[in-house]
N, C-alpha and C positions, 0 to 999 in steps of 0.2 A: 832150555831155550832161555835164552836172555836178549833182552829188546829193552828199547827205548818206549817209554809211555809219557802221554801227559800227565798229571794228576790233579786232584781236586780232595787235597787234604780237611776232614773232616772231625768232627768229636762223634763219630757213628763206628758202630761195627756193621759191615754189609756182608752177609753170606751168599756163598754161589747158591744158585736160585731163587735168591730173594729178589723182590720187584720192590724197588724205593722210589718214589717220588721227590722232585726236588723243583723249589722256585730257585731260579737263577738271576742275581742280580747284581754281581759285581762284575766290572767291565773286564777283567782278566778271565773271569770262568764263561763270561757272555762270548768272547771271543772263541776259548776251548769249546764250549757246546755248539757254537755255530759251525768250527771246523772238523768236529767230531760226527756232527749230525750229515753235514752234506760230505765229507769223504768216507763215513758210516765206519769209523773207527771207534776202537772201545778206550776209555780212559781208564785211570785208576783212582780208586778213592781208600788212601790210607787212614788209618785212624788216628787221631790226637787225643791223647790223654794227658790230662792236668798242663795244657800250652805244651806237648812234647809231641814231636813227629815221632810215631813207632815206626819200626820196619815191616811189619805186615798191614795188607790190606787187600782188597776185592777189586779185581777187573771188571766193568762193568759196561754194560752195552745201552745206547739209548734205543727202547723200544717205541717211543712216541712222543711228537712235539704235541703236545697238547695246546699250550696257546703262547704267542708272542705279541708281547704288549707293545705299544706304540713309542717306549722308550728302551725296547730291546731287553726287556726282562722276558725269562721265558719260564713256563713251567712243562717240565718231563717228566715222563715216566723212563724206567731205567731196569735192568734186572743183572744179579751178580753173576759172571762167570765163572772164574777160577781165583784162588787167592796167590798173591806175590808176595816176595820179600825184596825188599830195597838193597841195592849193592851199593848205589850212588846216587846221589841226590843233585838233580840239575837243577839249583835255584835260578838261574839266568838262561832261559833258551832264547837265542839269536832271532829278533824280528818277532817275538810272542810275549805277552803280559802274563801267562801263566808259567809253571815250573813245570817239571820233569822229572824222571828218576828211569836210570838203568835197573832193570828188575830180571829177576828168573821166578820160575814156577814150581814150587817143590813139587812132587809127586805126591798124591793125596789118596791114599786106601779107601775106599766108598763102601767097601761090603762090611757089615757090620754083623753081631750076634742077635739072630732073632730073639731069641729068649731074654738077654740083657736090655732090649730096645721093649720087651712087653714090660719087663718091670720099670723102665723109666717111664713109658705111657702110665701103667698105673699110679705111678707116683705124680704126675702130671695130672691126671685126674682127680687124685685124691685132693692135690692142693687148690685145683681149682674149685672143688665141692666146697673145701674149707672158705674160701676167699668168695664164694657165692661169686663166681663168673662161670660166664657161659662162652666157652672158645669153640669155633667149630673150624673144620681144617678140611682143605679140598682131598685130601687122601685120606685114606683108611688107616687106622692103625698099625697094619703092616705094611704099609709104603712108606711111612713117615720115616725121613732122616732125621739126626740130629740137626743140621741147619735149619730143617722147617719149623722147629719148636724151641729154638735157642733161645729166643725173645720174648717166650713166653711161661718161664720157671723161674722169674725173679733175681736173672744175674745182673751182678753191676758190669757198668762199663768194662771196668777193668778185668772181669771174669768173663764177659762175653769175648774180650781180645784174646784172653787166655784160650780159651778154646777154638779161636782162629788160627792160633797157632800150634794147634793139635792136627797132624795130617796122616791121622788113623779111625778110624769112625769107631773102631772099638774102645780107642783112647777117649771119644768124645763120648761117647755112650757112658763109659765107667764115670768121667768127670760128672757128666748130669746126674746120675744115679746118686753121686756122692753128696750133690748138693742138693738135691731134695731130700735126701735123707737127714739133713741139717737143718733145711728150712724147714719143712714140714709140722715137726713137733713144736719149733717156735710159733707160726702162725696157729697151731691147735690151741696152744695156751692163750696165746693172745685173744683168741674168739672165746674161749672161757672165762676171760677177763671182761672183754667185753660184753657178756651176759650178766656176770656178776653186777657190774655197774649199771646195766640197763634195770638190773631188779632193785638197787638200793633205793630204799624209801618204799617199796610197795609192799602192801600186805603180804606175809608167808603163810601158807599151810605148811608146816613142818611137824614131822611126827616127834615125839618126846623120845627121850632116850631111859629106856629102863635101868636103875641103878642094881 
């Protein structure tokens, strides 16, 4: 399916199913959000990296207008719906302050491999233990998909965008597994280094070495 959508480019990656809170203050986006709210229309958030608009983004729906300020600024809650690809950028939309795009929606295989996801989740739990982070998810490990945890594994913005461009859950699982396999040893070494630094200057109770 191909259609026109208003767009709100941001230097973030939004995943399907993700909830995102936004404060709207620019006139063009106040107009966009007002129209989308009144007409119950979705809009697109394409990712911007290094001041460059990327080809992919996520269609989002407004789920709550939390607050409208006297000056027209707004606090809103949105949720990601599906990933789109920009076919044509429409910088100037007649009668509108905001831009738009002609987009399509790539097929997205959402069925992954349970055994592979178990490895990914084990890696995430290991990473969070090392970092002393306590992260609770609304879903069980068996229900969680890669989109649910992609922001919680230490990916850079570029890596998050690369994951957005994978349209097979098995590929996304493999991507996260490889990332965790690289980052966990590095974090473990850094934690050991931190402990060594903490001990520097303390009296040490060390056994002697028998020659």
